[in-house]
C-alpha positions as CSV (number, residue, x, y, z in Angstrom):
1,M,3.3,-39.9,10.8
2,N,2.2,-37.8,7.8
3,E,-1.4,-38.8,8.5
4,K,-1.1,-37.3,12.0
5,I,0.6,-34.2,10.7
6,N,-2.1,-33.7,8.1
7,Q,-4.8,-34.1,10.7
8,L,-3.1,-31.5,13.0
9,R,-2.8,-29.1,10.0
10,K,-6.5,-29.6,9.3
11,E,-7.3,-28.8,13.0
12,I,-5.2,-25.7,12.9
13,E,-6.9,-24.5,9.8
14,E,-10.3,-25.2,11.4
15,K,-9.3,-23.2,14.5
16,R,-8.1,-20.4,12.3
17,K,-11.4,-20.2,10.6
18,E,-13.1,-20.2,14.0
19,I,-10.9,-17.3,15.0
20,L,-11.8,-15.4,11.8
21,S,-15.5,-16.1,12.4
22,L,-15.2,-14.7,16.0
23,Q,-13.4,-11.6,14.8
24,K,-16.3,-10.9,12.4
25,E,-18.8,-11.2,15.3
26,H,-16.7,-8.9,17.6
27,P,-18.2,-5.4,17.8
28,L,-16.3,-2.6,16.0
29,E,-14.0,-0.5,18.1
30,E,-14.3,3.2,17.4
31,I,-10.9,5.0,17.3
32,K,-10.2,8.7,16.8
33,D,-8.8,10.4,13.8
34,Y,-5.1,10.7,14.6
35,S,-2.6,13.1,12.9
36,F,0.6,11.6,11.6
37,K,3.6,13.0,9.7
38,D,4.3,11.6,6.2
39,K,7.8,11.0,4.9
40,D,8.1,14.7,4.0
41,G,7.0,15.9,7.4
42,K,3.5,17.0,6.3
43,S,0.6,16.3,8.6
44,I,-1.9,13.7,7.4
45,S,-4.9,12.4,9.2
46,L,-5.9,8.8,9.6
47,L,-9.1,9.5,7.7
48,E,-7.0,10.9,4.8
49,L,-5.0,7.7,4.6
50,F,-8.2,5.9,3.6
51,G,-8.5,8.1,0.5
52,E,-11.8,7.1,-1.2
53,A,-11.8,3.6,0.3
54,D,-13.7,2.5,3.3
55,E,-11.0,0.0,4.5
56,L,-7.4,0.6,5.6
57,L,-4.7,-1.9,6.6
58,V,-2.4,-0.5,9.2
59,I,0.9,-2.1,10.1
60,H,2.2,-1.3,13.6
61,N,6.0,-1.2,13.3
62,M,8.4,-0.8,16.2
63,G,10.7,1.4,14.3
64,K,14.2,1.1,12.9
65,E,15.6,-0.1,16.2
66,C,13.9,-3.5,15.7
67,R,15.6,-6.0,13.3
68,Y,12.5,-8.2,13.4
69,C,10.2,-5.3,12.4
70,T,12.6,-4.3,9.7
71,M,12.5,-7.9,8.3
72,W,8.7,-7.7,8.2
73,A,8.8,-4.3,6.6
74,D,11.3,-5.5,4.0
75,G,9.0,-8.3,3.1
76,F,6.2,-5.9,2.4
77,R,8.1,-4.6,-0.6
78,G,7.1,-7.8,-2.4
79,Y,3.4,-7.5,-1.3
80,S,3.0,-3.8,-1.7
81,E,1.3,-3.7,-5.1
82,I,-0.8,-6.8,-4.3
83,I,-2.2,-5.3,-1.0
84,S,-2.6,-1.9,-2.6
85,D,-4.7,-3.4,-5.4
86,R,-7.2,-4.6,-2.7
87,M,-7.1,-1.6,-0.3
88,P,-4.9,1.3,0.9
89,W,-2.4,0.4,3.5
90,V,0.2,2.1,5.6
91,L,3.1,1.2,7.9
92,T,3.2,3.3,11.1
93,T,6.3,3.9,13.1
94,P,7.2,5.6,16.4
95,N,10.3,7.0,14.8
96,E,10.3,10.7,13.7
97,Y,9.4,11.1,10.0
98,N,12.9,12.1,8.9
99,I,14.6,9.2,10.7
100,M,12.1,6.8,9.1
101,R,12.4,8.3,5.7
102,E,16.2,7.9,5.7
103,F,15.9,4.3,6.9
104,A,13.1,3.4,4.4
105,E,14.9,4.9,1.5
106,K,18.0,2.9,2.2
107,R,15.9,-0.3,2.3
108,N,13.9,0.6,-0.9
109,W,10.5,0.5,0.8
110,N,8.1,1.2,-2.0
111,Y,5.0,1.9,0.1
112,N,3.3,4.4,2.3
113,Y,4.6,4.9,5.8
114,V,3.9,7.5,8.5
115,S,5.2,8.6,11.8
116,F,3.0,8.6,14.9
117,H,5.8,10.0,17.0
118,G,4.4,12.3,19.8
119,T,0.9,10.9,19.6
120,D,-1.1,8.3,21.6
121,F,-1.8,6.2,18.5
122,G,0.4,3.2,19.4
123,F,-0.7,3.4,23.1
124,D,-4.5,3.7,22.3
125,L,-4.4,0.8,19.9
126,G,-2.5,-1.4,22.3
127,Y,0.9,-1.5,20.5
128,E,2.7,0.7,23.0
129,K,3.4,0.0,26.7
130,R,4.4,2.8,29.0
131,V,6.3,2.0,32.2
132,D,8.0,4.6,34.4
133,G,7.9,7.2,31.7
134,K,9.4,4.9,29.1
135,S,7.7,3.5,26.0
136,S,8.1,0.1,24.4
137,F,6.4,-0.9,21.2
138,M,5.0,-4.1,19.8
139,P,4.5,-5.0,16.2
140,G,1.2,-6.0,14.6
141,V,-1.6,-5.1,12.3
142,S,-5.0,-3.5,12.5
143,S,-7.9,-3.6,10.0
144,L,-9.7,-0.3,10.0
145,I,-13.0,0.6,8.4
146,K,-14.5,4.0,7.7
147,K,-18.3,4.3,8.3
148,E,-20.3,7.5,8.3
149,G,-17.2,9.7,8.8
150,K,-16.0,7.6,11.8
151,I,-13.1,5.2,12.0
152,Y,-13.4,1.7,13.6
153,R,-11.0,-1.2,14.1
154,A,-12.5,-4.4,13.0
155,A,-9.7,-6.7,14.0
156,H,-6.0,-6.8,15.0
157,D,-3.2,-9.2,15.6
158,F,0.4,-9.1,16.8
159,F,3.5,-10.0,14.8
160,G,6.2,-12.3,16.0
161,P,8.2,-15.3,14.9
162,G,5.9,-18.0,13.6
163,D,2.9,-15.7,12.9
164,Y,0.9,-15.8,9.7
165,Y,2.3,-12.6,8.4
166,N,5.9,-13.5,7.6
167,P,6.5,-16.7,5.7
168,V,10.2,-16.9,6.5
169,W,9.5,-18.6,9.8
170,H,7.3,-21.3,8.2
171,F,10.0,-22.1,5.6
172,F,12.6,-22.5,8.4
173,D,10.1,-24.7,10.4
174,L,10.2,-27.3,7.7
175,F,13.8,-28.2,8.6
176,P,14.8,-30.4,11.6
177,K,16.8,-27.4,13.1
178,G,14.0,-25.0,12.6
179,D,15.2,-21.4,12.6
180,N,18.5,-22.7,14.2
181,K,18.5,-19.6,16.4
182,W,18.6,-17.3,13.4
183,I,18.1,-13.6,14.0
184,P,17.2,-11.1,11.3
185,K,19.9,-8.6,10.2
186,Y,19.9,-5.1,8.8
187,E,22.3,-6.2,6.0
188,Y,22.5,-9.6,4.2
């Protein structure tokens, strides 16, 4: 059985490499320079979030209303310095800046986050759905690059249980009961 499992893992890794290769071949998607609110309510543009870098990692968070997104965001506390050593990155939220600041401070988020409340950022990048005047958000990540004063998305992916971006699910998967219907909490 271990031989079969190892073979499947190898096939999954090969498929992942194929996906990454296809992403690199995909044409860049130009996106506009959106304006956000930082944790103090000051306007900051998407271009400004790059700083001097030509790459920016953007986390699409659904806001404080989502326990799952909160768990992902809590996990970034441990990766913050590591990711920041490679490139600038930011968590984006549909919550108003003051609501997110209060929530983030309680959770000791030690990284940059901005509010896209009132903008089309989530919708334009495919992480907001609008039906009958109501918005719903989805979590994920986008890799952005800056080239000749313009912004492009190179790749993106969605977050969800079992994805590559939160190891918790993979640890649970090692047990016969899997996640055992576990649901993230706001307090542990």
